C-alpha positions in Angstrom: -92.1 -13.4 8.1 -90.8 -10.5 10.7 -88.5 -8.0 9.2 -86.5 -8.9 12.3 -85.5 -12.3 10.1 -82.5 -12.0 8.8 -82.5 -11.2 5.0 -80.7 -15.1 3.8 -80.2 -15.9 0.2 -83.1 -18.2 0.7 -85.5 -15.6 2.0 -84.3 -13.0 -0.4 -84.8 -15.1 -3.5 -88.4 -15.7 -2.2 -89.2 -12.1 -1.7 -88.0 -11.2 -5.1 -89.7 -14.0 -7.2 -93.3 -12.9 -5.2 -92.1 -9.4 -6.0 -91.5 -9.9 -9.9 -94.9 -12.4 -9.7 -96.6 -9.3 -9.0 -95.1 -7.0 -11.4 -95.7 -9.6 -14.3 -92.6 -11.3 -14.9 -92.9 -14.5 -17.1 -89.8 -16.3 -15.5 -89.7 -14.8 -11.6 -88.1 -17.3 -10.1 -85.2 -17.2 -12.6 -85.3 -13.6 -12.9 -84.5 -13.6 -8.9 -81.7 -16.3 -9.3 -79.9 -14.9 -12.2 -79.7 -11.1 -10.5 -79.0 -12.8 -7.3 -76.2 -14.4 -8.5 -74.9 -11.4 -10.9 -74.6 -9.5 -7.2 -73.2 -12.1 -5.6 -70.5 -12.8 -8.5 -70.9 -16.8 -8.3 -72.9 -19.2 -10.4 -76.9 -19.7 -10.0 -76.4 -23.1 -8.8 -74.2 -22.0 -5.7 -77.0 -20.1 -4.4 -78.5 -23.7 -3.4 -75.7 -24.1 -1.5 -76.3 -20.6 0.1 -79.6 -20.3 1.9 -78.8 -19.8 5.0 -76.2 -17.1 3.9 -76.6 -13.6 5.0 -75.2 -11.3 2.0 -73.5 -8.2 3.0 -74.3 -4.8 1.3 -71.4 -5.5 -1.4 -73.9 -7.5 -2.4 -77.8 -6.3 -1.7 -76.6 -2.6 -2.7 -76.6 -3.8 -6.4 -79.6 -6.5 -5.8 -81.7 -3.9 -4.7 -81.0 -2.2 -8.1 -80.9 -4.4 -10.1 -84.8 -5.5 -8.5 -85.9 -2.1 -9.1 -84.9 -1.8 -12.6 -86.3 -5.3 -13.2 -89.3 -4.2 -11.9 -89.2 -1.2 -14.1 -89.4 -3.6 -17.0 -85.6 -3.7 -18.1 -84.8 -7.4 -19.1 -82.5 -9.3 -17.1 -80.0 -10.1 -20.3 -79.3 -5.8 -20.3 -79.0 -6.0 -16.8 -76.1 -8.8 -16.6 -75.1 -8.1 -20.0 -75.0 -11.5 -21.6 -77.0 -14.0 -22.6 -77.0 -17.6 -23.6 -77.2 -19.1 -27.2 -76.7 -22.3 -28.6 -74.7 -23.4 -25.3 -72.4 -20.1 -25.8 -72.6 -16.8 -23.7 -73.2 -13.5 -25.8 -72.5 -9.9 -24.7 -75.6 -8.1 -24.9 -76.5 -4.5 -24.4 -79.5 -1.9 -25.6 -77.7 -2.0 -29.1 -79.1 -5.3 -30.0 -81.7 -7.5 -29.8 -81.5 -10.2 -27.0 -81.4 -13.7 -28.8 -83.8 -15.9 -28.1 -84.7 -20.1 -28.5 -86.2 -18.9 -32.1 -83.3 -17.9 -33.5 -81.1 -21.0 -32.3 -83.7 -22.5 -34.9 -81.6 -20.8 -37.7 -78.7 -21.9 -36.5 -79.8 -25.4 -36.5 -81.3 -25.4 -39.9 -78.0 -23.8 -41.5 -76.0 -26.5 -40.3 -78.5 -29.1 -41.4 -78.4 -27.7 -44.8 -74.5 -27.1 -44.9 -74.1 -30.7 -44.2 -75.6 -31.9 -46.9 -73.9 -29.0 -48.8 -71.0 -30.7 -50.6 -68.1 -28.1 -51.6 -64.3 -29.5 -51.6 -62.9 -27.1 -53.5 -63.5 -23.7 -51.2 -65.1 -23.0 -47.6 -68.7 -22.7 -47.5 -69.7 -19.3 -47.9 -72.4 -17.6 -45.7 -73.8 -14.3 -45.0 -75.6 -13.5 -41.9 -77.6 -10.3 -42.8 -78.7 -8.3 -39.6 -76.4 -9.6 -37.3 -76.8 -7.7 -34.5 -75.1 -9.5 -31.4 -73.7 -11.4 -34.1 -74.8 -14.8 -32.8 -75.9 -16.8 -35.9 -72.6 -15.7 -37.4 -70.6 -16.8 -34.4 -72.4 -20.0 -34.1 -71.9 -21.0 -37.6 -68.3 -20.2 -37.5 -68.0 -22.1 -34.6 -69.7 -25.5 -35.6 -68.6 -25.5 -39.6 -64.7 -26.5 -40.0 -64.1 -24.7 -43.1 -66.4 -21.8 -43.9 -66.2 -18.1 -44.3 -69.1 -15.7 -42.7 -69.6 -11.9 -43.9 -72.2 -10.5 -40.9 -73.7 -7.5 -42.4 -75.7 -5.1 -40.1 -76.6 -1.4 -40.6 -76.2 -0.2 -37.1 -72.4 0.4 -36.2 -73.6 -0.3 -32.8 -74.5 -3.4 -33.4 -71.2 -4.1 -35.2 -69.5 -3.4 -32.5 -71.3 -5.6 -30.1 -70.7 -8.6 -32.8 -67.3 -7.4 -33.1 -66.6 -8.0 -29.2 -68.4 -11.2 -29.5 -66.8 -12.6 -32.8 -63.3 -12.1 -30.5 -64.7 -13.7 -27.3 -65.7 -16.6 -29.1 -62.1 -16.9 -31.2 -64.0 -17.0 -34.6 -62.3 -13.6 -36.2 -60.5 -15.9 -38.9 -63.3 -16.6 -40.5 -66.4 -14.0 -39.9 -65.7 -10.7 -41.4 -68.3 -7.9 -40.2 -69.7 -4.9 -43.2 -72.1 -2.2 -42.4 -74.9 -2.6 -44.7 -78.6 -2.3 -45.2 -79.5 -5.7 -46.0 -77.6 -6.8 -49.1 -77.7 -3.4 -50.5 -73.9 -2.7 -51.7 -72.9 -6.3 -52.7 -72.5 -7.3 -56.1 -75.6 -8.8 -57.5 -73.7 -11.8 -58.6 -74.1 -15.5 -57.6 -71.9 -15.5 -54.7 -72.9 -17.5 -51.2 -73.7 -20.6 -50.4 -76.5 -19.6 -47.6 -78.4 -16.6 -46.7 -79.2 -16.6 -43.4 -81.2 -14.0 -41.5 -83.5 -12.9 -38.1 -84.4 -10.0 -39.6 -87.2 -6.9 -38.6 -90.7 -8.8 -39.0 -93.0 -7.0 -36.4 -95.9 -5.1 -37.9 -95.8 -1.4 -37.1 -99.2 -2.2 -35.5 -98.2 -5.4 -33.2 -95.3 -3.1 -32.4 -97.1 -0.8 -30.4 -98.4 -3.6 -28.2 -95.2 -5.2 -27.4 -94.3 -5.9 -23.9 -92.7 -3.2 -22.3 -89.6 -5.2 -21.3 -89.4 -5.4 -25.2 -91.1 -2.2 -26.7 -88.8 -0.1 -24.1 -85.6 -1.3 -23.8 -85.0 -3.5 -27.5 -83.9 -1.4 -30.7 -86.7 -0.5 -32.6 -84.4 -0.4 -36.2 -83.8 -4.6 -35.1 -87.8 -5.3 -35.0 -90.2 -3.5 -37.1 -90.2 -4.7 -40.5 -92.4 -2.1 -41.7 -96.4 -1.6 -41.5 -97.0 -5.2 -42.5 -94.1 -6.5 -40.9 -92.6 -8.1 -44.5 -91.5 -5.4 -46.5 -87.7 -6.0 -45.3 -88.2 -9.3 -45.8 -89.6 -8.6 -49.8 -86.5 -6.9 -50.5 -84.1 -9.7 -49.1 -85.8 -12.4 -51.0 -85.0 -10.3 -54.1 -81.6 -9.7 -52.9 -80.5 -13.1 -51.8 -82.0 -14.4 -55.2 -79.4 -12.5 -56.6 -76.2 -13.6 -54.5 -77.0 -17.1 -54.1 -75.3 -19.5 -55.8 -77.4 -22.0 -57.6 -78.6 -25.0 -55.2 -77.8 -22.3 -52.6 -80.4 -21.8 -49.3 -82.3 -19.0 -47.6 -82.8 -19.2 -43.9 -85.0 -16.5 -42.5 -86.9 -16.3 -39.1 -89.8 -15.2 -39.3 -93.5 -14.9 -37.3 -96.0 -16.9 -36.9 -97.8 -14.5 -38.4 -96.5 -13.7 -41.6 -95.5 -16.9 -42.6 -97.8 -17.5 -45.5 -97.0 -13.7 -47.2 -93.5 -14.9 -46.9 -94.0 -18.3 -48.7 -96.2 -16.3 -51.1 -93.3 -13.7 -51.6 -90.7 -16.3 -52.0 -92.9 -18.1 -54.9 -93.9 -14.9 -56.8 -89.9 -14.5 -56.7 -89.7 -17.7 -59.1 -86.1 -18.2 -58.3 -86.8 -20.6 -56.0 -87.9 -24.0 -55.2 -91.0 -24.5 -53.0 -90.3 -23.3 -50.1 -90.4 -25.3 -46.3 -91.2 -24.1 -43.0 -89.7 -25.2 -39.5 -91.6 -25.0 -36.7 -90.5 -24.4 -32.8 -91.3 -26.7 -29.9 -94.8 -25.4 -29.2 -95.7 -25.8 -33.3 -95.0 -22.2 -34.4 -94.4 -21.5 -38.1 -90.7 -19.6 -37.0 -88.1 -20.4 -39.7 -89.0 -20.5 -43.7 -86.1 -22.2 -45.9 -86.3 -21.5 -49.5 -83.1 -23.2 -52.0 -81.8 -21.4 -54.7 -82.9 -23.2 -58.1 -80.5 -24.6 -60.2 
């Protein structure tokens, strides 16, 4: 294709897809479409009816900047400032992890367990530990007709993002934010029906080998769970045993590499029934669920 040919939407998408492939992006075509749609100010599907359009500099200038930053490794979600999760749009920036499909499994397990929890005289009480952008807390509040959610994070910057997402989805009447380190500071007494969490679970050695678009941009505080990856989860298990009501559940996202150790820690606490593991669509262990003994 000669340089004299016009840079149509279709040509831009093809060139950018090839460029992203060479840089190692896992979803080059999708990335190209999302970024061009953002620069053009349209929905991604609208690009397919505009392949022959020749965009002006008001589109090309921001698009070129997006492409340069993506090639350097910056995640698309940070470039456009949002990510879809459980069919809802959430604001994200570099103060929070980018929500991933694996965490949707935490929401699914939480909602399934909530349907089996028969509480008639009060709302269900849920605590979301390490809320980040607030995705678990917001989805719980949107999906459960009667619940109260306490969303905790150690990072004030993360809580600011969570607040905006709570306001965006109009669940501020049911979600309360609290700055705190895990469940430290809460009374060690049975209060909650569910403790849900996507905690840091990557080991320090694993972190050093992560791809640049994760290690170079996403907050280390929200990723690394200690030298082995389970140190923070071990503390969370002990704290959850103290704050869960009998029959309540701990629902925690994990890495497949630490599943065995997490199950061991839960069993060693002697506060929970035997845990079970939920796998993702690839068959990998992603969420461990443990019910507090009655």
